[in-house]
C-alpha positions as CSV (number, residue, x, y, z in Angstrom):
1,M,-3.9,-9.9,-6.5
2,G,-6.2,-11.5,-4.0
3,A,-7.0,-14.2,-6.4
4,L,-3.3,-14.9,-6.8
5,V,-2.8,-15.2,-3.1
6,F,-5.9,-17.0,-2.0
7,R,-6.9,-18.7,-5.3
8,P,-10.5,-18.7,-4.7
9,P,-12.8,-20.2,-7.4
10,L,-14.0,-17.1,-9.0
11,K,-17.0,-17.6,-11.4
12,T,-17.7,-14.1,-12.7
13,G,-15.7,-10.7,-13.2
14,A,-18.0,-9.2,-10.4
15,Q,-16.5,-11.8,-7.9
16,A,-13.1,-10.8,-8.9
17,E,-13.9,-7.1,-8.5
18,R,-15.4,-7.8,-5.0
19,L,-12.2,-9.8,-4.0
20,G,-10.1,-6.9,-5.3
21,L,-12.1,-4.4,-3.4
22,A,-11.7,-6.3,-0.3
23,V,-8.0,-6.9,-0.7
24,H,-7.4,-3.2,-1.3
25,W,-9.3,-2.3,1.9
26,G,-7.3,-4.8,3.9
27,H,-4.1,-3.5,2.6
28,G,-5.2,0.1,3.3
29,I,-6.2,-0.8,6.9
30,A,-2.9,-2.8,7.4
31,M,-0.8,0.2,6.0
32,G,-2.7,2.5,8.3
33,A,-1.8,0.3,11.2
34,V,1.8,0.4,10.2
35,R,1.7,4.2,10.1
36,G,0.2,4.2,13.5
37,L,3.1,1.9,14.9
38,L,5.6,4.3,13.3
39,G,4.0,7.0,15.2
40,L,4.9,5.2,18.4
41,T,8.6,5.5,17.7
42,P,10.7,8.6,18.4
43,L,10.7,9.5,14.7
44,G,9.4,12.9,13.8
45,A,6.3,13.1,11.7
46,L,8.1,13.8,8.4
47,T,10.6,11.1,8.9
48,A,7.9,8.5,10.0
49,S,5.8,9.6,6.8
50,A,8.7,9.1,4.4
51,L,9.5,5.6,6.0
52,H,5.9,4.8,5.7
53,F,6.0,5.5,1.9
54,V,9.0,3.4,1.5
55,I,7.4,0.4,3.4
56,V,4.3,0.7,1.3
57,W,5.8,1.0,-2.0
58,G,8.7,-1.4,-1.3
59,G,6.5,-3.9,0.3
60,D,4.2,-4.0,-2.7
61,V,7.1,-4.1,-5.1
62,M,8.4,-7.3,-3.2
63,L,4.9,-8.8,-3.1
64,Y,4.4,-8.3,-6.9
65,R,7.8,-10.1,-7.5
66,A,7.0,-12.9,-5.0
67,L,3.8,-13.6,-6.7
68,D,5.4,-13.1,-10.2
69,I,2.8,-10.8,-11.3
70,A,5.2,-7.9,-12.4
71,P,8.9,-7.5,-13.3
72,M,11.2,-5.3,-11.5
73,P,10.1,-1.7,-11.3
74,W,12.9,-0.4,-13.6
75,K,11.5,-2.5,-16.4
76,W,7.8,-1.2,-15.9
77,G,8.1,1.9,-18.1
78,G,8.1,5.4,-17.2
79,T,4.2,5.9,-17.1
80,A,3.6,2.6,-15.0
81,L,6.3,3.5,-12.5
82,A,5.2,7.1,-12.1
83,T,1.7,6.1,-11.7
84,D,2.5,3.5,-9.1
85,L,4.7,5.8,-7.2
86,F,2.0,8.6,-7.3
87,H,-0.7,6.2,-6.0
88,K,1.6,5.1,-3.2
89,L,2.7,8.6,-2.4
90,V,-1.0,9.8,-2.3
91,L,-1.9,6.7,0.0
92,S,1.1,7.4,2.3
93,A,0.6,11.2,2.4
94,V,-3.1,10.9,3.3
95,T,-2.6,8.2,5.8
96,S,0.2,10.2,7.5
97,A,-1.8,13.5,7.4
98,V,-4.9,11.9,9.2
99,F,-2.6,10.2,11.7
100,V,-0.9,13.4,12.6
101,A,-4.1,15.3,12.8
102,L,-5.8,12.7,15.0
103,Y,-2.6,12.3,17.2
104,S,-2.1,15.9,17.7
105,E,-5.7,16.1,19.1
106,V,-4.9,13.7,21.9
C-alpha cells in the first residue's frame, strides 16, 4: 500500500517489504493515537473501543477504495472479509486493552 501512496522506485522485493513494514508500523502508531484521543472523550471504554474498531476498519476500506486496490467489502468473499475483520478486531482490541490498562494506572 505504501508503494501505491508514495510511489517510490523499488528495485527489489526486499525494499517493498521494508516499505510495507514501515507503513504498517506507521498505521499502528496512528491508530493508537486515535484510541488515545477517544479516551479523552466522555465515552466509556467499551463504546470507545467499538468506535475505534469502526474507525480502523472503515478507514482502511475507504483507503483501499480511494487507491483502487480492492473492491467494496461485500465483493471480497467470505474468507477475505472474515480475515480482514478479524485482523482489525485484534488490532483494535489489543490497542484498547493496552490503553485502558495504562490509563487506569494514572
